[in-house]
C-alpha positions as CSV (number, residue, x, y, z in Angstrom):
1,M,10.3,23.6,-14.6
2,P,11.2,19.6,-14.8
3,T,10.6,18.3,-18.1
4,F,9.7,14.6,-18.9
5,R,10.5,12.7,-22.1
6,P,7.5,11.1,-23.8
7,A,7.6,6.7,-22.9
8,G,9.7,4.7,-25.0
9,L,11.6,7.3,-26.8
10,S,15.3,8.0,-25.6
11,D,16.5,10.5,-22.6
12,S,20.0,10.0,-23.2
13,D,20.7,13.4,-24.2
14,S,19.1,15.9,-22.2
15,D,20.8,18.8,-24.3
16,S,19.9,17.8,-27.5
17,D,16.8,18.0,-29.8
18,D,17.9,15.0,-31.4
19,Y,17.6,13.2,-27.8
20,G,19.6,10.1,-28.7
21,F,19.9,10.2,-32.4
22,E,23.9,10.1,-33.5
23,K,25.1,13.2,-34.8
24,P,27.0,12.8,-38.0
25,A,30.6,14.5,-37.9
26,R,30.6,17.9,-38.7
27,R,33.1,19.0,-41.8
28,Y,31.4,21.8,-42.7
29,N,30.9,25.8,-41.8
30,P,27.9,25.3,-38.9
31,V,26.5,28.5,-40.0
32,Q,26.0,28.0,-43.9
33,Q,24.9,24.3,-43.0
34,Q,22.2,26.2,-40.6
35,N,21.2,28.7,-43.4
36,V,20.9,26.2,-45.9
37,W,18.8,23.6,-43.8
38,R,16.5,27.1,-42.9
39,R,16.1,27.6,-46.6
40,T,15.1,24.0,-47.2
41,E,12.7,24.1,-44.2
42,N,11.1,27.2,-45.8
43,I,10.8,25.7,-49.4
44,L,9.5,22.4,-48.3
45,Q,7.0,24.2,-45.7
46,D,6.1,25.8,-48.4
47,A,4.7,22.9,-50.5
48,I,3.7,21.4,-48.0
49,I,1.0,24.0,-47.0
50,N,0.2,24.5,-50.7
51,G,-0.3,20.7,-50.7
52,N,2.1,19.7,-53.4
53,L,3.3,16.4,-53.2
54,D,5.2,16.1,-56.3
55,E,7.5,19.2,-55.0
56,V,7.8,17.7,-51.9
57,K,9.1,14.3,-53.3
58,T,11.8,16.6,-55.3
59,I,12.8,18.4,-52.0
60,I,13.0,14.8,-49.9
61,S,15.0,13.8,-53.0
62,N,17.1,16.4,-54.1
63,E,17.4,18.2,-50.8
64,L,17.5,15.9,-48.3
65,K,19.0,12.9,-50.4
66,N,15.8,10.7,-49.5
67,N,16.2,11.2,-45.5
68,A,12.3,11.5,-44.6
69,N,13.6,11.2,-41.2
70,A,15.6,14.5,-41.4
71,K,15.4,17.1,-38.6
72,L,15.3,20.7,-40.2
73,D,16.5,24.1,-38.4
74,S,13.7,24.3,-36.5
75,G,14.0,20.7,-35.0
76,W,10.7,19.1,-36.9
77,T,11.0,16.5,-39.6
78,P,9.0,16.9,-42.5
79,L,6.4,14.1,-40.9
80,M,5.8,16.9,-38.5
81,H,5.0,19.1,-40.4
82,A,3.1,17.6,-42.8
83,C,1.0,16.6,-39.7
84,F,0.3,20.6,-38.6
85,H,-0.7,21.5,-41.9
86,A,-3.1,18.1,-42.0
87,Q,-1.9,16.9,-45.6
88,D,-2.8,13.4,-45.7
89,K,-1.5,12.6,-48.5
90,I,2.1,14.0,-48.2
91,V,2.0,12.0,-44.8
92,E,1.0,9.0,-46.5
93,Y,3.9,9.4,-48.9
94,L,6.5,10.6,-46.4
95,L,5.5,7.1,-43.8
96,Q,6.0,5.0,-47.4
97,Q,9.3,6.5,-47.6
98,G,10.4,5.4,-44.2
99,A,9.6,8.5,-42.0
100,D,9.4,7.3,-38.1
101,P,5.9,8.0,-36.6
102,N,7.7,8.5,-33.3
103,L,10.8,10.6,-33.8
104,H,9.9,14.1,-32.0
105,S,11.1,17.3,-31.3
106,D,11.5,18.9,-27.8
107,S,9.2,15.5,-27.0
108,V,6.5,16.6,-29.7
109,T,5.5,13.1,-31.9
110,P,4.1,13.8,-35.2
111,V,0.3,12.5,-34.0
112,M,0.6,15.3,-30.8
113,V,1.0,17.7,-33.9
114,A,-1.7,16.1,-35.9
115,C,-4.4,16.2,-33.1
116,S,-3.7,20.0,-32.2
117,N,-4.8,21.5,-35.1
118,S,-8.3,22.8,-34.8
119,S,-8.8,24.1,-38.2
120,A,-8.4,21.4,-40.9
121,S,-11.0,19.2,-42.0
122,N,-12.0,15.9,-39.6
123,A,-11.3,13.8,-42.8
124,A,-7.9,14.7,-43.2
125,I,-7.1,14.5,-39.3
126,L,-8.6,10.9,-39.3
127,N,-7.0,10.1,-42.5
128,I,-3.5,11.0,-40.7
129,F,-4.7,9.7,-37.4
130,S,-5.3,6.4,-39.0
131,S,-1.9,6.4,-41.3
132,L,0.1,7.1,-37.6
133,V,-1.7,4.6,-35.9
134,E,-0.7,1.8,-38.5
135,K,2.7,2.2,-38.3
136,G,2.7,1.7,-34.7
137,C,3.1,5.3,-33.5
138,L,2.8,5.6,-30.1
139,L,-0.5,7.1,-27.7
140,N,0.1,6.5,-24.4
141,I,2.5,9.4,-24.4
142,G,3.1,12.8,-23.0
143,D,5.3,15.9,-23.6
144,K,7.5,17.8,-21.7
145,Y,4.1,19.4,-19.9
146,G,2.4,15.7,-19.7
147,Q,-0.1,16.6,-22.3
148,T,-1.1,13.6,-24.5
149,P,-2.4,13.3,-28.0
150,L,-5.8,12.8,-26.3
151,M,-5.8,16.1,-24.4
152,R,-4.4,17.7,-27.7
153,A,-7.6,16.0,-29.8
154,I,-9.8,17.4,-26.5
155,S,-8.4,21.1,-26.7
156,S,-9.1,21.2,-30.7
157,G,-12.3,19.6,-30.6
158,R,-12.1,16.8,-32.5
159,V,-14.4,14.2,-31.3
160,E,-14.1,11.7,-34.0
161,V,-10.3,11.9,-33.0
162,V,-11.1,11.3,-29.5
163,Q,-13.3,8.3,-30.1
164,K,-11.0,6.7,-32.3
165,L,-8.3,7.6,-29.4
166,I,-10.4,5.4,-26.7
167,D,-11.1,2.8,-29.7
168,C,-7.5,2.3,-29.4
169,K,-8.0,1.5,-25.7
170,V,-5.5,4.8,-24.5
171,N,-5.1,5.2,-20.9
172,I,-8.0,8.5,-20.2
173,E,-6.4,8.5,-17.0
174,M,-2.8,10.1,-17.5
175,R,-2.2,13.1,-15.9
176,D,-0.4,16.1,-17.3
177,Q,1.9,18.3,-14.7
178,Q,-0.8,19.6,-13.1
179,G,-2.6,17.0,-12.5
180,W,-5.5,17.0,-15.3
181,T,-6.8,14.0,-16.6
182,A,-8.4,14.1,-20.2
183,L,-11.9,14.8,-18.5
184,F,-10.1,17.9,-16.9
185,W,-9.0,19.1,-20.0
186,A,-12.8,18.4,-21.9
187,V,-14.3,20.6,-18.8
188,H,-11.4,23.3,-18.9
189,H,-11.9,23.3,-22.9
190,N,-16.1,23.6,-22.8
191,Q,-16.6,19.9,-24.4
192,P,-19.5,18.4,-23.2
193,E,-19.6,15.9,-26.3
194,I,-16.3,14.8,-25.7
195,L,-17.0,14.7,-21.8
196,E,-20.0,12.3,-22.3
197,I,-18.3,10.0,-24.7
198,L,-15.2,10.3,-21.9
199,I,-17.6,9.4,-18.9
200,A,-19.6,6.6,-20.7
201,N,-16.3,5.0,-21.2
202,G,-15.6,5.4,-17.6
203,A,-13.5,8.2,-16.8
204,R,-13.2,8.9,-13.0
205,L,-15.1,12.2,-12.3
206,R,-13.9,12.7,-8.9
207,E,-10.3,13.0,-9.2
208,V,-8.7,16.2,-8.1
209,D,-5.6,18.2,-9.7
210,K,-2.5,19.5,-8.0
211,N,-4.8,22.2,-6.2
212,S,-7.3,19.8,-4.8
213,R,-10.0,21.4,-7.6
214,T,-12.4,18.8,-9.0
215,P,-13.6,18.7,-12.7
216,L,-16.9,20.4,-11.4
217,D,-15.2,23.1,-9.6
218,I,-13.2,24.0,-12.8
219,A,-16.8,24.1,-14.3
220,H,-18.0,26.2,-12.0
221,S,-14.8,28.5,-12.0
222,H,-15.6,29.1,-15.8
223,D,-19.2,28.8,-15.8
224,H,-19.6,26.3,-18.7
225,Q,-22.9,25.5,-18.0
226,T,-23.3,23.0,-20.5
227,V,-20.7,21.0,-18.9
228,I,-21.9,21.4,-15.4
229,D,-25.4,20.3,-16.7
230,V,-23.3,17.2,-18.1
231,L,-22.0,16.6,-14.6
232,N,-24.7,17.2,-12.1
233,P,-26.4,14.2,-13.2
234,H,-23.5,12.1,-11.6
235,F,-23.9,14.3,-8.4
236,K,-27.4,13.9,-7.3
237,T,-28.2,13.4,-3.7
238,G,-28.1,9.7,-2.6
239,D,-24.8,9.2,-4.7
240,N,-22.5,9.6,-1.3
241,T,-19.1,8.4,-2.7
242,D,-17.9,11.9,-2.1
243,A,-20.1,12.6,0.5
244,D,-18.5,14.8,3.7
245,V,-18.8,11.7,6.3
246,N,-19.1,13.2,9.5
247,V,-16.7,10.6,10.9
248,V,-15.8,12.9,14.0
249,N,-17.7,13.9,16.9
250,D,-17.5,16.7,18.9
251,I,-16.1,15.9,22.1
252,S,-18.8,15.9,24.4
253,S,-17.9,13.8,27.6
254,W,-15.1,12.2,28.7
255,H,-16.2,9.1,26.8
256,D,-15.0,10.8,23.7
257,F,-11.4,10.5,24.7
258,Y,-11.7,6.5,24.4
259,P,-13.6,5.9,21.3
260,G,-15.2,2.5,21.6
261,I,-15.3,2.1,25.1
262,E,-19.2,2.2,25.4
263,K,-19.5,-0.6,23.1
264,G,-16.5,-2.5,25.0
265,F,-14.2,-2.4,21.9
266,K,-10.4,-1.2,22.3
267,P,-10.0,2.4,21.3
268,N,-9.0,2.5,17.6
269,Y,-8.5,6.1,17.3
270,A,-10.3,5.9,13.6
271,S,-11.9,9.5,13.7
272,E,-8.5,11.1,14.1
273,I,-7.4,10.2,10.5
274,R,-9.4,12.6,8.8
275,H,-7.5,15.8,10.6
276,L,-4.6,14.0,9.3
277,L,-5.8,13.8,6.0
278,F,-6.4,17.2,6.0
279,G,-3.4,18.5,7.1
280,M,-1.5,16.2,4.4
281,S,-3.9,18.2,1.6
282,C,-5.7,14.6,1.0
283,E,-8.5,15.2,2.6
284,R,-10.2,13.6,-0.6
285,L,-9.6,10.4,0.5
286,A,-11.4,10.8,3.6
287,P,-14.2,9.0,2.4
288,L,-12.4,6.4,0.9
289,I,-10.6,5.8,4.1
290,H,-13.7,5.9,6.3
291,Q,-15.6,3.3,3.9
292,S,-12.3,1.0,4.4
293,G,-12.9,0.6,8.0
294,I,-9.1,0.5,8.7
295,D,-8.1,2.0,12.4
296,L,-5.3,4.7,13.2
297,R,-2.7,2.4,13.1
298,T,-3.3,1.0,10.0
299,F,-3.4,4.3,8.2
300,L,-0.2,5.1,9.6
301,L,1.5,2.0,8.7
302,L,0.1,2.1,5.1
303,Q,2.7,1.6,2.3
304,A,2.2,1.8,-1.6
305,N,0.8,-1.3,-2.2
306,D,-1.8,-1.0,0.9
307,M,-2.7,2.4,-0.7
308,V,-3.5,0.8,-4.1
309,K,-6.0,-2.1,-2.5
310,L,-7.5,0.7,-0.6
311,G,-8.5,2.3,-4.1
312,I,-6.5,5.3,-4.4
313,N,-5.0,4.9,-7.7
314,M,-3.0,8.0,-8.3
315,P,0.3,7.8,-8.0
316,F,0.6,11.4,-7.2
317,E,-2.0,11.0,-4.4
318,R,-0.2,7.9,-3.1
319,H,2.9,9.8,-3.1
320,R,1.6,12.7,-1.3
321,L,0.2,10.5,1.5
322,E,3.5,8.7,1.9
323,V,5.0,12.1,2.4
324,G,3.1,12.9,4.8
325,L,3.1,9.9,6.9
326,R,6.8,10.0,6.6
327,N,6.7,13.4,8.4
328,F,4.1,12.6,10.8
329,H,6.0,9.8,12.0
330,S,9.3,12.7,12.0
331,K,8.0,15.0,14.1
332,G,9.5,15.8,17.6
333,W,7.8,15.3,21.0
334,N,9.2,16.4,24.0
335,L,7.7,16.9,27.6
336,N,5.3,19.5,27.0
337,S,3.2,17.3,24.7
338,V,2.7,14.8,27.1
339,A,2.5,16.2,30.4
340,G,-0.3,16.2,32.2
341,L,-1.7,16.8,36.0
342,Y,2.0,16.6,37.7
343,A,2.9,19.6,35.2
344,Q,-0.4,21.7,35.9
345,K,0.5,21.7,40.1
346,H,-2.7,21.6,41.4
347,S,-3.8,20.6,44.9
348,N,-7.0,19.4,43.8
349,Y,-7.8,17.2,40.4
350,S,-11.4,16.5,39.1
351,V,-12.1,13.3,38.1
352,L,-13.0,14.7,34.7
353,D,-9.5,16.2,34.4
354,C,-8.1,12.9,35.2
355,L,-10.0,11.0,32.8
356,T,-9.5,13.2,30.2
357,T,-5.6,13.1,30.6
358,L,-5.3,9.4,30.6
359,G,-7.2,9.2,27.4
360,T,-4.8,11.6,26.2
361,H,-2.1,9.6,27.0
362,L,-3.5,6.5,26.2
363,Q,-3.6,7.8,22.5
364,Q,0.0,8.9,22.4
365,I,0.8,5.7,23.5
366,Y,-0.9,4.2,20.9
367,I,0.5,6.7,18.3
368,L,4.1,6.6,19.6
369,E,4.0,2.1,19.4
370,T,3.1,2.7,15.9
371,T,5.7,5.3,14.8
372,V,8.3,2.8,16.8
373,Q,6.9,0.1,14.5
374,Y,7.0,2.7,11.3
375,A,10.6,3.4,12.3
376,L,11.7,0.2,12.4
377,R,9.9,-1.0,9.1
378,E,11.8,1.9,7.4
379,Y,15.5,0.9,9.4
380,K,15.1,-2.7,7.5
381,K,14.7,-0.5,4.2
382,V,17.9,1.2,4.7
383,Q,19.9,-1.2,6.3
384,D,21.7,-2.4,3.5
385,Q,22.3,1.4,2.5
386,I,23.8,2.3,6.0
387,K,26.0,-1.1,6.9
388,F,29.0,-0.3,5.5
389,E,29.0,3.6,7.0
390,P,32.1,4.3,8.6
391,P,31.2,4.0,12.4
392,D,31.4,8.4,12.7
393,S,29.1,8.7,9.4
394,P,26.0,11.6,9.8
395,I,23.6,8.9,9.0
396,L,24.4,6.6,12.0
397,T,25.0,9.7,14.6
398,K,22.1,11.2,13.1
399,F,20.2,7.5,13.9
400,K,21.6,7.2,17.3
401,N,20.4,10.5,18.1
402,T,16.2,10.0,16.9
403,A,16.7,6.3,18.6
404,T,17.4,8.5,22.0
405,K,14.7,11.2,21.5
406,L,12.2,8.4,21.4
407,L,13.5,6.6,24.3
408,A,13.5,9.7,26.4
409,N,10.1,10.6,24.8
410,I,8.6,7.1,25.8
411,N,10.3,7.1,29.6
412,N,8.8,10.6,29.9
413,I,5.2,9.0,29.0
414,R,6.1,5.9,31.5
415,G,6.7,8.2,34.0
416,E,3.5,10.4,33.7
417,M,1.8,7.3,33.5
418,K,2.9,6.1,36.9
419,I,2.1,9.9,38.5
420,M,-1.6,9.3,36.6
421,K,-2.0,6.1,38.5
422,S,-1.0,7.1,41.7
423,I,-3.5,10.2,41.2
424,L,-6.4,8.1,40.2
425,V,-5.9,5.3,43.4
426,K,-6.0,8.7,45.6
427,V,-9.4,9.4,43.6
428,T,-11.1,6.2,43.4
429,K,-10.5,6.2,47.9
430,K,-11.3,9.6,48.7
431,N,-14.1,10.7,46.2
432,P,-17.8,9.1,45.1
433,K,-18.6,8.0,41.1
434,P,-18.3,10.7,38.9
435,A,-22.2,11.0,37.7
436,D,-22.0,9.9,34.4
437,L,-20.5,6.1,35.9
438,I,-23.4,6.0,38.0
439,K,-25.6,3.5,36.2
440,E,-29.3,3.0,35.8
441,R,-31.1,0.9,38.4
442,S,-32.0,-2.6,37.3
443,L,-35.7,-3.5,38.0
444,Q,-33.8,-5.8,40.3
445,D,-32.8,-2.8,42.3
446,V,-35.7,-0.9,42.1
447,V,-37.5,-3.9,43.6
448,L,-35.4,-4.5,46.5
449,C,-35.3,-0.8,47.4
450,Y,-39.0,-0.4,47.7
451,S,-38.9,-3.7,49.6
452,K,-36.8,-2.5,51.9
453,R,-39.1,0.6,52.3
454,A,-42.4,-1.8,52.6
455,V,-40.5,-3.5,55.4
456,V,-39.8,0.0,57.2
457,I,-43.5,0.7,56.6
458,C,-45.1,-1.9,57.9
459,S,-42.6,-2.3,61.0
460,L,-43.5,1.4,61.6
461,G,-47.3,0.6,61.3
462,L,-47.1,-2.5,63.5
463,A,-45.3,0.1,66.1
464,I,-47.5,2.4,66.4
465,R,-51.0,-0.1,66.5
466,Y,-49.5,-1.9,69.4
467,L,-46.9,0.7,71.2
468,L,-49.1,3.7,71.1
469,P,-52.3,2.6,73.2
470,N,-49.9,1.6,75.9
471,L,-47.9,4.6,75.9
472,I,-51.1,7.0,75.7
473,N,-52.9,4.5,79.2
474,K,-49.4,5.7,80.8
C-alpha cells in the first residue's frame, strides 16, 4: 500500500522513521543503545501515565540531556506519549522545553495522537489541542492513510475538538485513501451531532468515495438510523441536484439518430455523454455535466481546468475522468465499426436502413474529428519531450503507426460516405418519401384541394344538366 507523508514535512528518507532529521554518528553498540532507549521510554511512559511531572522533568534532564525532541525506541517523542495519554500539564512543559509539535513518527503527529484519544476528559484534550495550535502545529495534514486530525477527532467522538478544528478553518473536504471526507467519517462512526456541525459549515453531502458510495449509502449499509434522519432532509423531493436526469431518450424513429434536427439544430450528441460517464465510473457527474449544457465535442476535449469550472472539485474525480477520456480517444477503430449498407451486401435497402446508417456515420465522423483535435493537443504537450528522440525511437514509431491507422479509419469512413451518397440518390429517384417525412397539409393546401374538387363536381353537374336531356331525347 503506498504511503503519503504529511504536508510540510520532510520525505527525503523514506526508509527511516526520522524522515529527514539528521542521525547522530554511532560510536556505541547499537544493541546496547537500543536497550537503553527502551528502558528510558518505559520509565518515561510510566511517569507520563501517572502524571508525574517532576519525574518527567528528571528524565528529560538526565536521561535525554534536555533533548525534548529525542526519538525513543518506538520512534515516538516524549510529546507524543504525553499527547496520547492526555497529560496536558506535561504537554505544556515539553512545549516550553522546545518540543516540536510537528515532529512525527511514521507520519503521525502529536495532534493526531491527541485527537485519537477517546477516553480522556474533554478538558484535557482541549487544553492539549490549544497548546499545540499555539505552538504552530499543522492541522491540514494526513497520515500515510490520509487520515487528518479532524477525522481522528470524529472517530473519537470529540465534538468540542471538531468545533475547535473548524474554527481554525481546517479543510473539511480533505480525503483519505478511500476517498472519504470528514463527513464520511461522521456517518461511518455514527456521530450525528458532529455530522450536523459539518453540514452547518458547508460540508458536501453528495460526494462519493472510490467505490462510488455516498455518505447516505454508508449510513444505510450500517443502519445508522439517527444519521439517516439527519441526512434525509437534505435529499427531499424537489431538491434535484442529484436527480437522475433523463437525458437519454429511447430510439423510436430515425430522428433520434440526428439529435436536434427536428428543431433545426446541428447534432451535438449531448445525450451520449451519460453513457460515457457510466463507462468511466463517473456517472455521479451526469447531472452536473447535463446542467452545464455542453455538447459531446466539448466533453471529449475537457481538461483539468475546464473540469474545475464545471464544478468537479475533487482531484481524484478529475483524474478518473481524464483517464477515461484518454482511454476513449486511444481506442482502436476498424472497418467493421463503421461499415454500413455496403458491407451488408443486400440488393434492396429500406429508407429507414439508409437514414439510420447515415446518422450513425455522421456521429462517428463527429467523434473522429474530436479525437484528431485531442491527439493534436496532446501531441503539442509532448512535442518538447520527443523532439530529441532518435529517428528509430519507439515513441516516434508508435506515433507514426497511430497516425497511419487514424488516416486509414478516416478514409474508410469517407469511402462509406460515397457509397451511402450513391444509394441515397437511387432511393430519392425511385422511391416515394417515407411516411414520417410527409408533412402535414397546411390550411392553404386543404382549401386548394377542396376547391379543385368543387370545380370538378360543378363541371359534372353542368354536364349532366345540359347533356343528359339531349342524350335521352336521342
